[in-house]
N, C-alpha and C positions, 0 to 999 in steps of 0.2 A: 722656211718651213721647220728645219730642226731647232729646237729650243737650246739655248745655252745653259750652262750649269746654273748661273746666277738667276735665270728666269724659273727654272725648275725650283730651286730652293725658295725663292721669293713666293711662288704659287702655293708651296707648302706651307709657308709661314702664315700666309693671308687666309687660306681656306680651312686649314686643319682645326683651328680653334672653333671656327664656326660650326663645323660638324660636330665637334665634341660638345658644344653647347646645347645641340639638338639630340645628344645622346646617340648619334649615329656612328657606330664603330668602324670608321673607314681605316683601312689597313694598306692601301697602295694608291698612288696615282699614276695613271699611264696617259701619255700624250702621243698623238700620231694622227695618221690621215684616216679618214673614214668616208668612204665614197667620194674621194677627191677633196674633202674639206677638212680643215683642222679640227681636232675634237679632243676633249679631256674626259677620261673615265676615272671615276674614283670607286675602287672596289670595297664593298663593306661585307663585314661578317654577318652571320644571322641569315634567317630565311625570309625576312620581311622584304617585300619590294617597296622602295621608297618612291613616292610620286613627286614630280617636280611642281605638280599643280598645287600641292599642299605645302610645298617648301619653296615658293618662288624666289625668295631671297638667295637661295643657294644655287639657282640655275646658272648664274654667271660663272661658277666654278667648273662646270661640266656635268656629265651624267653619271648618276649614282647607279651602280650595278652590282648585284650580289656576287660575292667571289665565286660561288659555285654555278653561276649562269654559264650558258654555252659560250657567249662571247668572251667572258673573263677567262674560262679554262682554256679556250683556244689561244688568247693572247699569251697567257703564262705558259702554254705548252712550247712556245716558239721563243727563239731569240729576237732581240730588238732588230728591226730592219727586215724580218722575214714577213711576207705577206700572207694574209689569211682570206680565203674565199669561202663564203658559206651562203646557204639559202635558207630562207624561213617564210612561213606564212604570215601575211599581216592580217589586220582585223576583218578584212572581207575575203580572207582566205586565198588571197592572191600570192603567188611565190615571188619574192623580192630577193635579188642577189645583192650581196654587199662584199666590198673589198676594203680590207683594214691593213695598215702598216703602222705598227708601234715604233715609236722613235726614241722615247725616254720613259723611265720607270723610277718612281721613288717608292721605296719600301720603308713605310712609316714606322713600322715596329722595330726593325733592325737598323733603321736610320742610314740607308744606303741609297745612293742615286746613280743610276746607269744611263748612258746616253750612247745612242747607235753611232758607230764610227769611232768611238773613244774606247779604247781597250781598258782604261782605268775605270775602277769604281770608286765613287767618292763617298767616304763614310763621314758621319758628323755625329757629334754627341748632343750639342744643343744648337738648334736651327738658327737662333739669334746670333750666337757667337760665330757660327759658320758663315752667316751672311756678312757680318762686319769683317771677318778676315778676308772674304772675297772682295768686298768693297776696297779695303785697304790695299789689297795687292792687285786691283783691277787693272790699273795701267800697266804694271809689270807682266801681268797674265796676258793682256792684249798684245803687248811686244812680243812676248815669247811665242804666242800663236801666230803672229805674222812671220816670225823667223822659222817657225815649224813648217808653215805653209810654203814659204819660199824654198825651204830645204827639200820638201817633197816635190815641188815643181822641178827643181834641178835634177832630182833622181829620176823623175819621169822622162825628162829630156835625155838623160844619158841612157836610159833603157832603150831609146830608139836608135842608139848608135852602137857600133861594133867595138869590141875590145876596151870596154869602160868598166870592167868588173872592179878593178882597183879603186878607181875614183868613186864609184857607187858605194864600195864598202866603206870608205873613209866618210862620205857623206851620211851613210846610214848610222854609223857609230856617233856622229854629231847629232843626228836626229834623235837617237835614242837618248842622248845626254840632255837634250832640249826638253824632251818630254818628262824626263825625270824631274827636271827643274821645274817644269809647270806643275807636275804632280805635288811637289813640296809646297809650292805657292798656293795651291788649292787645299792644303791640309788634308790631302786624300787618304793618307794611311794612318791607322791607329798604332802608333809605335808604343813600345812598352812604357815609355815615359808618360803617356796619356792614360795608362790603366788606373792611375789614382783617381780618375774622374767618374768612373763607375764601378760598382761592385754588384756581383750577382749575389745576393744575400742568401739565397738558398741553393741547394744542390739539385733542385727540381729540374725537370725537363724545360728547357729554354722555350719560351713561347714564340713561335715563328709562324704567323698566319699566311706568309707568302712563300711558296715553294719555288725552287729553281725549275727550269723546264723538264729536266730528267724527273725529278720528284713529282711534278705536276702530272706528267704522262703516266707514271705509275698509279697516281691518285684516281685518274679519270678512265682508265682502260680496264677491260675484263671485268666488269661489274658483276652482273648476274648471269652470265653465260656459262657458269659451271667451271670455269678455268681457275685453278688455284694459283695465287700470286705469291711468289717466294721473293721477298726483298732481301737481297744479300749485299752486305757492305761493311766496310771497315769502322773504326771508332769515329763518331762525330759526324757521319755522313747523313744523318737525319732519317734513319730507318723508321724509328718509332714515331717521329713527328709526321712523316709521311703517311704511316699507316693510321694514325689517329685522324689525320685530315681525310684520308680515304673512307674511314668509317662515317665520318660526318657527311661526306658527299654521297655515299651509299644511302643514307637516310634523309637527305635534304628534300623535303617533299615539293618545295617550289621548283627545285632543279628537275625533279621527276616528272612534276606536271608540264614543265616547259618541254621536256623531252617527248612527252606524249602528244601535247598539243600541235608541236611543230614537226612531227614525224622525223625527229632526229635518230632515235632509236639507239642512243648511246647506252641505255640501261638494259636493253634487250629483254624487255618484259611484255608479255601479253596483257590484254586489258584485265583478264581475270587475275593474273599475278600481280598487277599493279594495285588492284583492289584488295587483294590478300595482304600485300605488303603494307598497304596504308592501315589497314586494321591492325596488323602487327605492331606498327609504329605507335599508333594511339593506345594500344593496350601495353605498350612498354615490353613487348615479346620480340623485338627486331633484332637485337644483337647480344652476343656475349663474348667477352674478352679475357684471355688467360695469360697469367704471368707465372714465372716459376718461384716467386717468393712474396711473402706478405708485404715487405718493404716496397718492392717494385709495384706491387699492386696500388698501394697508397699514392705513390708518385704518378702512376698512369691515371688514376681517378682524378687527381688534381689537375693534371695537364688536359684531361678530356672536359672537365668542368669549364676550364678557360676557353676550350674550343666551342662550347655551347652545347655538349652532349649532356643529356639529362639521365637522372636515376642510376648514376654510375655505381653507387654502393651496391645495388642489386644486380649490376651487369658486369662489373670488373671483378675477377676472381683469382685467388691464388689457386692454381689447378688442383693441387694436392688436397686442399680443403674441399673444393668443389666436388672431385672424385668420391671422397670419403662421404660426403653428404648424400649424393645421388645414389650411391650403391646401397645405402641403408634406407633413405626415405622414399626413393622413386622405385627402384628395382627390388627391393626388400630382400636382398641376398644375405645381408648381414643384419643381425638384431642382437645387440649386446644383451638385452634383457630376456631374450628367448632362447633357451637351449635347443628347441626344435628348429631354429632358423638353419638354412643350409650352410652358412659359413660364419666365421668369426674373423675380425680384422687382425691381420699380422702386423707387428710393430717392427718387423725386420728391415734393416737398412742395407742388407746385402743385395747384390744383383741375383735375380733368379734366372732371367732369360739371357743367355749369352747371345742369342741370335733371335731377336723379337719376330722377324719376318717368318722365319722357319718355324716357330712355334705357332704363329697364327695360321700358317699353311697346313701345318700338321693337325691342328685342331679342327680345321675346316674339312680337311680329309677324313678325320675320325668321325666327325658329326655326320659327313656325307654318307660314310660307310654303314652308319647305323640304318640309314634308309636303303642302301643298295642290298643289305642283307635281308630286307623284308622278303624278297623273292624266295629265300630259302626257308622261311618260316610258315609257309602255307601248308596245310595239312593235305595228305594224299586222298584223293576221292577215288573210291573203287568204281570199276566200270559198271557194276550192278546198281550203283547208286547215282548214276549220271543223268537219270531222268528227273532229278528235282527240278522244280519250276524255276528256282533261283540260279540254276547251274550257269545260264548265259552271262548273268552279272558276275558270279565268281570267276569264270573263266576270263572275261574281259579285264577284270581287276588284276588277276594274276599276270596276264599278257602284258599289262601296262608296266608292271614292275620288273618283269624279265627283260623289257626293253630299256632299262634305265641305267645300265653299267657305266655309260659315259655321261650321265647326267650331271650338271652343274646345280648348285644349291637353288638358283633361281628356277630351274626346270622342275626340281621336286616341289617347290612352292606352287608352280603352276599345275603340277600333276595332282596334288592334294586338293586344290580348288577345283579342278576339272572333275575328279571323282565325286566330290560333294555335290557339285551341280548336276551330274548325270544320273547318280544312284542314290543319293542320300535319302530321298523320299521313299523310294521302293524299300530301301533297307531298313528305314524306320519302321515301316508298317509290319514287315517281317519279324523284326526284333522285338517290336512291342507286343506282337502275337505270342512270341516266345516267352516274354517276361510274364504275361498273363497266364500262360500254360503252366510255367514253373510255379507261379504263385498259387494257383488253383490246386494243382496235385500236391504241393507241399502242405498246404492247409489240410487236405484230406490225409495225408500221411501223419500229420500231427494228431489229427482226431483219432485215427486208428491207433497210434501209439498209446494214446491216453487210455484206451481200452484194455491196453496190455500193461499191467503194473511194472513187470520187470523191463520192458523196453522203455517206458516212460521214465522210470527212475534213472536208467542208464543214461537216457538222453539229458536228463536234469544234472546228473553228475558231470557229463561231458561238456555241458554249457557253463560249468563252474558257478552255478547258482545254488545256494543251499536250500534244502527242502524242508518245508515246514512239517512238524510232526503231525500225524494224523491220529484220530481217535479210532481205536480198533473196534469200538463198539457202535461206530456210526454205520447205519445201513447204507447200501449202495443208492437207494432212491431218495435219500435224504439230502437236501442242499447243503453243500459246505458253507462254512462260516464266512462272514464278510471280510474277517482277517485273512483267511486263506485266499480269498479272490484278490485281494490286494497284493499278497505275495506272488500269486500266479501272473498278474499283470507284469510284474517285474522281470520275470524270467521266461514267460511264454514267448514273448517276441524274439528273445535271444535263441530259443530253440527253434522256432519257425525259421529264423534267418539262417541258422546252422543247416537245416534241412535243406533249404533253398540252394544254398551254396554246394552242398554235396550233390543234390539231385542234378543240378545243371552239369557238374562235372562227371557224375556217374553215367549220364546219358551221352555226354560228349565222348567218353571213352569207348562206348560201343560202337561209335563211328570212326574213331581214331585210336587204334590200339597203342600208339606211341605215348599217349597221354599217362602221365604219372599221377597216382593218387597218394595223398599224404597218409601217414599211418592212421591219423584220426578219421580220414574219408574211407580207408580200407575197413576200419571197425564199423563205421556207420553203414557201410555196403553189407557187411555180414548181418548187422542188426536190423536193417530196414527192407533190404531186397526181398526177404520172404513175405513181406506184407504186400508186394507188388505182383499179384497174380497175372494170369494170361489176359484178363480183361483190360490191363493197363498197357499192354505192349504197343499198341498204336500211338498212344499218347507219349510213351517214352521214346519211341522212335522219331516222333515229331520234334520233341525236345532236342534229342541228340543231333537230329538233322539240322536244325536251325542253330544249335551251338556250333556246329561245324561251319554253317555259313557266316556265323559271327566273326570267324577268324579272317574272313574276307571283308566283311561289311564294316568292320571297325575303322578301316581306311577311308571311309567315306564320310566320317563324322566332321571333317573340317580340319583346318591347319593348326588350330590352336593347340589341340592335345598332341599332335605329332611333332610339331616343330618346337613348341614351347615346354610342353609336358616333360617332366623329368630332366629338365635342362641342367640343374646343378648336379645331379647325379651322373649325367654324362660326362660333365667336365671332371668330376672327382675320379671316374674311372680312366679318363684320358690321361690325367697326370700320373696315376698309380702305374698305368701302362708305361709312361715315359720313364719312370724310375725302374720298373722292371727290365725295360729294353736298354737301360743305361744310355739315354739319349743324350749325346754330347752337346746338344744346343741348350740344355739346361745346366744350371749350377746344381749338380746331383746331390752335393753335400747339404745345400740349402733346402732342396726339395725333400730330401729324406727327413731333415729336422722339422719341415712344415707338416709332413704327413705324420710324424710322430707326436706332435703337440695337439692338445686339445681334441682329441679323437679325429685327428686328420681334418679338422674344419677350418684351419687357418687359411686365409686368402691373402696372398702377397699383394702389395700395392701394384705392381706390374700385371698381376692376374686380374685385379680389379679393372684395370684400364682395358685389358684384353676383352673381358666379359661385356663391359659397356659398350665398346666398339662392335663386337660380334652380335650382340643381341640387337643393337640399333640398326645395323645393316640387314639383319634378317627381318626386322619389323618393316624396313623400308621396302624390301622385296616384297613382303607381303602386301603392303599398302599400294605399291605399283600395280600388283596383280589383281587384287580384290577391288580396288577403288571405293570400298565400303568401310564403314566402321567395324573394326574387329575387336571384340570384347576379351581382352586379357590384360593382366597388369603390366606386362612388358610394352604392350602397345600404348597403354595409358602413360606409362613412364616416358616413352619416347615422345609422344604428343605434348607432354608437359614441358619438357626441356629442350625440345628442338627449336632452332632458330634459323632464319634465313642467312644471317651474317655471323661469322666466327672469325675472331682475330687472336692470333698467338704471338706473343712477344718473346723475345730471347728464346726462340724455338730449339736452338741447339743444346739447351739444357734439359730438354725433355727425352724421354725414351721414345722408340718407335711405337710402342704400345700406347703411349700417351697420344701422340699425333693420331694413331689409328682410332682412338676413342674420341678425340676431339672433332676430328672431320665427321665422324658418325652423327654428331648433333645437327648437322645441316639438314635443311628441308630436302624434300624429294624433288620437288617440281622446279624450284629455282634456287640459286644459292650463291654465296660469295665467302670464300675462305682466303685469308691472308695471313701469311707467316713472315717473321722478319728475324734476322739473326746474323751472327758472324761466327763462321765455324771455328775460327781461332778462340773464341771466348767460351767455348764449351768446357765446363768445369765438373761435370758429372761423368762417371765411367760409363753410364749407359745412354749418354747424350748422342746427338746426331753428328757423326763424323763426315758425312757426305750428303748433300741434298738428294742425290740420286737413290739413296737407301729408303726414302720415305716416298718416292714417286708411285709405287705400287698401291698405295693408300689413297692418293690424291686424285686419281684420274688424270685428266690433262692439266699440266701444270706449266708455268713459265718462271723461270728464275730470272730476275731482273737486278742488275748490278747498279749500286750507287758508288760513285768514285771520288767525290769531293768532300773531303773532311772540313766542316766548318768549325769544330771545336778546338782541335789540337794546334799547337804551334808548330812550326817547321821541325824543331829539334825533337819534340815528343813524338811527332808523327814518324820521324826517322827511326826512333827507337821501336815504334810499333812495326814498322815495316821489316826492320831487322829481325825482330822476334818472330814474326809471321813467316819470312823466309827460312829461318833456321828450324822451326818447328814443323811446318806444313811441307816445306820443300819446294814451295812456288813462290814466286814474286808477286806481291799484291799489286793491284792497279790503282789504288786510291791515292790522292794527292792532297795537299794542303791548300785551303782556300787563303789562309793568312800567308802572305809572302815574306814579311819581315824576318830577317835572320837575327835581329837584335833582341833575342829572347833568351831566358835562363837556361843553362845547361841542366839536364837531369843528373842528380848527385846521388852517390851511395856512400854508406859510412859502415865500416866493418869493425866490430869490437865484440868481445865476450862480456864486457862490463855493461850491465843493464842501465845503470845510472849514467854513464858516458853517452849511451845512445839517446836516452831521454833528454839529456842536456843538449845534444847535437839538434834533435828535433825542435827543442824550445828555441835555439839560436836562430834556425831557420824561419820559424814563425815570426820571430821578432823582425827579420830582415824583410819579409813580405808585408808585415804590418806597416813598417816605415815606407816601403816602396808604394803602398796604397794610401798614402796620405795620413797615416796613423789610424787607420781604419782597418777592420777585419774583413779580408775577403772570404769567400766560401772555402772552408778547409775541412777536409776528411782525412782520417787516419784509419788505415785498414790492418786487421790482424787475422791471422789464420784460424785462431781458436777463440770461440765466443767466451769460454771459461777464463780467458787471460784479460779480457777487456776491463773488468771492474777494478783490478789492481792497477792496470796501466793508466785508467782514468785518474785514479787517486793521485798517482805519482806525478803525472803531467800538471794537473792542477796545483800541486804543491811546489812547482818551480817558480823562481823569482819572477821572471818576466810574466808568466801567465797569470800569477796571483796579483801582481802590481797593476797589470793592465785591466783587471777585472773580467777577464775572459773566462767563460765557463766551458768546461770539457764534459761532453754528454755521452752517454752510452747509447748509441743509435740503435741497438738491437732491441731496446726496451720501449719502443713506440716513440710517439711525439716527434716523428722523423722531419716533419716540416717546420719545426722551430727554427728561428732565424736570428735572434737578437745576440750578437756578440758571442757566437758559440763556435766551438770546434767539435765535431761529432767523430766518434770512434764506432767503427763498424766491423763485423765479421765479413771477410771477402766474398763469402758465397751469397750475400744478399745485396750487393751494391749495383747489380745490372740496371742500366737505364738512367742512373743519376749522372750529374756532372758537377764538377767542382774547379775553382780556379787553381786550388792547391791540393795535391794528394801525397800522403806518405804511406809507405808500406813498411810496417814495423815487424822486425824479425821474420822476414819472408821465409827464411830457411828452418823456422821452427816447425818440427813434426812433418816436414816434407823432405823425403829423401830423393824423390824423382825430379831431376832437372827439367824435364819436359813440363811436369806440372807447374813447377815454379815460374818457368817462362810464360806459361798461360795465365798464371796469377798476375804476373807483373804486366802482361799484356791487358788484362782487365783493368789494372790500376791505370795504366797509361790511357786506356780508353775512357776513364772517368775524369781525367785531369785535362785542363785547358792550357796551363802554362808552366806550372811548377810540379815537379815530381821528384820525390826523394825516397830512398829505401835504406833500411838498416839490415844488417846480417850478422850472424853471430861468428861466421868463419868466412874467410875469403874463398871465393869460388869464381874462377876466372870466366867459366861459362856464363856467369850471370853478371859479373861486375864489368865485363867488357862493353856493356851497353851504356854505362854510366861514367861520370867523371868522379874520381874519389877524393879530389882535392879542390879547394875553392869554396865559394859560398854564393849567396844571392845578394850580398851587400851592395853590389855596384848597380843594382837594379833600382833606379830612382825616377 
């Protein structure tokens, strides 16, 4: 039943070219038992279901299965030899139970063959050469396998006997030696001497369409159930690759349809949600993905394109660019061309929030308090006036707010919605009556004032409109000229409006003595009140009565004006209060400078993220409560940018406010948020130091660890582990996939002579160039300061070997990051997250950095980018840094 290694390799050799000819992207072959019979599965990328009826000549090789189908994901979720039971509906809707055991797997992209019961993984570069070597060694291999089988039999016999531990120990050592000899015969391991046969020409994310069981389970679990997935892992563990495949799986419509038709419910979507997601996928509004740098954004987009994801240019963003865009174009809180806009963008690089969570909590409390204070703003109603017909409405409104001391923000949203539903119509009618009363009486006062020249001229002067000179000889009964009528049209409306504003306030003061009139309104009272004789008193009382009622009725007008109205002003007052209170969770020096620049309108990048997150979460509360379309720019902004899927790469480089803003972009009804990162790779002072710090913003979350590093050699991973332990104070639990110890040592060179250091780098490049068969592997050089790159590039280009070999040295900070032809790329260290190279140098690592902890983090990032070779240069010896490296020797023996 179990295939031999030669059988698996031969099957790959025969079938793979046939699939390639039909343009079928097969990425793995799995052999096993399916319902008691032998069967081969070929996993293919893409969402197309290939029919054997249309491809009968391929049927002999096995069944083609989409990689994201249920059967494929279940096989990949388990180790070889583990059984899988699952049920599905067949074509006549009958439940059919299946039993599967996978016994061998060939990963066609990474050229690895695994067989159940064999702890070795067999790597190959060229399948034809691999088969030839197997054939040449077949007799020796068979003899060795017989010896191994006999040795195992003897050990099993001894296990049945007492006091045989010593004999079994000797036999076990012999067994291990035999298995190692068999491994060598099958060319199992890629030793360093084989590295000359392949070169990763770019530092881009390695394409790996088949994940290991741990990675695959992360990919396929907690999809749209609202649980945030945090992928935590060391260098080279496949965090980003897994997240990209998870993104593809979340949007694979064939897999979603299969899930729905077979009642598997992996995606946990209702029928309505599924239809909504389908529309989002078709409209290219299904996902958005954030990176901390422009360079990583380009690498991510490239990897996603190879995974089959589409429209990546519009969906993969440098978060800082995205934040700046939406705060201007969607929320319209910043407009560089409009001085009346609420804010101006701050260019500050300083940290403003020392504790993001505390600032968010404080602003939420401040915002809530503006609503809790409403109960103290209602005017007092005298007992003699409590027979108003609207009194019950006012009393009920006041009572609602008096009960809100412990309300949450959501409860206030519910309160404003309830008040609108209960009382808005009655209030509208009463206030409409009052507007009409004010309008009519104002018009009458205006006409009366025109009959009194002194009063009218005073009103004209107070309205700031110039008066046209009149003809003293003109009789009163003669029509004024056409010119004068035109001038009157210009200022009459202003005078009438001034009278209306005064009249309403004047009448309201008669019902509420606490009301203050402006000096202008006091002057108008002295000027116009004599015109309002006794016959006007009932009308004046009614206007005052309804003006009093308006102080209650205004809270029934809906949520838009109360929740979103004056939002920018509320935030400005909040931060002024923080400065006045000397709130220590702020960088007070930076806050004071912000408030003193450009009329206090500057909005710090952390503040931009805070406001995006706060507004979106507020909008989502509103939409959950109302279920209807709400007409407000903030709601339109959220609806425009919200997505069901959000991904965040290198999450530890973002501030808590950034994470708070990103999660707010998720849909209300169903959503999927995935973050990945390595806490040790945090390079920003405001970055995430502990995953638990962001849990309050994420709702339910699960942190899933990835522990196998597929990128680093044993020696480099050892450096990474030591750096992690010395910096974090904990031992990392990741381990190297590559077992060979015949790998180059990481090297360090200390000198205050810049020319000597550049010469040292040149020599090491020469050595790896020879080791790779006089071909250039992927090489990157990292510098602390972008400003130093140009000069370094020129000097390295001018060295003898680099010049003679025709190798170009490229400034990687200037774009064209995916160029690959015989190039060495030089980058600033803060933009290289996510990339990988065979060879990495860190030049002048102690330049401009006095903090050993930060230097160690930078080295860790450099280690995490390198696969085999790592070299650093320093200006001065620093034992706390150089202890991780060998300071003598070279890479010349690597051939």
